[in-house]
C-alpha positions in Angstrom: -0.6 5.5 -30.2 2.6 5.9 -28.9 1.6 6.4 -25.4 -0.1 2.9 -25.6 3.0 1.4 -27.6 5.4 2.7 -24.7 2.9 1.7 -22.0 3.1 -1.9 -23.6 6.7 -1.9 -23.6 7.1 -0.9 -20.0 4.5 -3.6 -18.8 6.6 -6.1 -20.8 10.1 -4.9 -19.5 8.2 -5.1 -15.7 7.2 -8.8 -16.7 10.6 -9.5 -17.6 12.2 -8.1 -14.6 9.5 -9.9 -12.4 10.4 -13.2 -14.4 14.1 -12.6 -13.9 13.7 -12.1 -10.1 11.6 -15.1 -9.5 14.2 -17.4 -11.2 16.9 -15.6 -9.3 14.9 -16.1 -6.2 14.7 -19.8 -6.9 17.9 -20.8 -7.5 19.0 -19.1 -4.3 16.5 -21.4 -2.3 18.3 -24.6 -0.6 16.8 -27.9 -1.5 16.8 -29.0 2.0 19.4 -31.8 0.9 17.2 -33.2 -2.0 19.2 -33.8 -5.2 22.4 -32.6 -3.7 25.7 -33.7 -5.5 28.0 -35.7 -3.1 31.4 -33.9 -2.9 34.6 -36.2 -3.8 36.7 -37.7 -1.2 40.2 -37.0 -0.9 42.6 -39.4 0.8 45.8 -38.5 -1.0 45.9 -40.9 -3.9 44.3 -38.6 -6.4 45.4 -35.6 -8.0 44.4 -32.7 -5.7 43.9 -30.3 -8.3 41.2 -32.6 -9.9 39.4 -33.0 -6.5 39.6 -29.0 -5.8 37.9 -28.7 -9.4 35.6 -31.4 -8.6 34.6 -30.1 -5.1 34.3 -26.5 -6.6 32.0 -27.7 -9.2 29.7 -29.3 -6.4 29.7 -26.3 -4.4 28.3 -24.0 -7.3 25.7 -26.9 -8.4 24.5 -27.1 -4.7 24.7 -23.4 -4.3 26.3 -23.9 -0.7 26.9 -21.0 1.8 30.7 -20.7 2.8 29.8 -22.2 6.2 28.5 -25.4 4.4 31.2 -25.4 2.0 33.5 -25.3 4.7 31.6 -28.0 6.7 31.8 -30.4 3.7 35.5 -29.6 3.0 36.2 -30.9 6.2 34.1 -33.9 5.6 35.7 -34.6 2.4 39.0 -35.3 3.8 40.1 -38.7 4.8 41.5 -38.2 8.1 42.5 -41.7 8.7 45.4 -41.1 6.2 48.9 -40.2 7.3 49.0 -37.6 4.9 47.3 -35.1 7.5 49.7 -35.9 10.2 52.5 -33.1 10.3 55.8 -34.8 10.7 57.8 -34.3 13.8 61.2 -32.3 13.4 
């Protein structure tokens, strides 16, 4: 009887591990651009700390790789504004 209970608990633990691994793998899968959150644009008029926080939330929600994060960060900056030019000294 003890052996049957131990075996049943072992099967339950293995099933729980498999289920947890399935969920973790599903979360790692890219969604091919479907239902992706858009990162905020930054043009210098907003509080930079708020924009960074929003951008970080989008990165985590979209499960971006570092390369995709870097690319989207560059695309989020408004390059037409003068805030990105370095003043001559």
